[in-house]
Steps between C-alpha positions, in 0.01 A plus 500: 500500500211322667338606826708239687837572339732724701590839356840456335715801590838634394664746739720760330685703764869592520518501881546142618351564844181634342479200265544263792229675698256490211573134432443413866163677505381359167612142558302495826176542301308198372398677180837644392842370405826664398632352174805722466699795632684765301751762615475719190266575212678276248477202735130576552437486126688171463322344800164605362582326171603184683228479764204685341374633835150625567645804677827689534580714802723757332734740675519822301864586565726211401836469323558390138139571401260684727156376596320717245701359210464147635124542538464615141716214372321229699154613399606501135533119504283416803202735474294296748760533775422762763774735614474673837764763570687522829582855592574753770309815584736745333514369141143540383610624155643153434174339607325711239739369233440145622126531463548628148724199431214268595536432872167434669596679818760558764575429863719681749794295619406579860137391454339286768510129421124475456503791254777337299318169480164660424664698222658192346172311507306790351750540216511127426121494473501775241453800724719800559720553801560840654582436864689818576480856620579645159226345287290816466790713382625237257154444356457872451830518315412202281170664419660832411796373300332212320183675397550874497456494120248217481189556294333162542145490633456366849272207425711183469403149387663346808226646719215269592268796439571851365559768760246775535619857459489556876683174572772607260528834679536318833759262353700793367518648850590160646791485258634821648486353850194692619310362798124454499423819691725699267331354193160580650602861550644535150195346332244663733346170609477319832774271623248216501436556130874485432526171691221359285680607182828349623325172578350488151835584340666209680220269389535607137875444506458170682751601768499518878657837578537847354874470437440207266230696319726802456792296366276328246348832400845651447627210293185491286502880463154533650615801700722773365 
């Protein structure tokens, strides 16, 4: 996909009114287009095979095959396609499973339009999308479940530069959802020092915000 090509999107959602609303919003954007709609997970898989979209908006709870199964199946034959989960506030355990299946993020179904569109664009450009109130809790669960037995060292080749020991300590606290002042207290440093470390961590990961850094760190087993 070139910079001028619209983002080709498949909407997988079993509620027709939600699909219609998403299509209306997306089709109004100059840089996006809907190439297909699915009402269940099996249809989503078939549409992905036929249309090869850049991105799939995937409802988690759907008939025939759920969104988690569909995500896993689609990414098996279209690894470059981005899957963003559509969810509601009370099913965060399914979001966790979706992330493990390869989804790059999730959006609440009641998200503001600008948040939805920003999330789609971020995911299509290779970023991660966590535009919701439950991101901290989900990230903490991913961290705990995925890496509670991990023994890998925290330096990873994907980093532009290796993390220092103190930067790694800060990143570990970020992964648990700690705020800058809390990290400063735990590490016995000033909040300004923590902000400097966070800035350097983002630079080394080549990302724009701390959520992106944490997700990459979790997936690369840099934190444990």
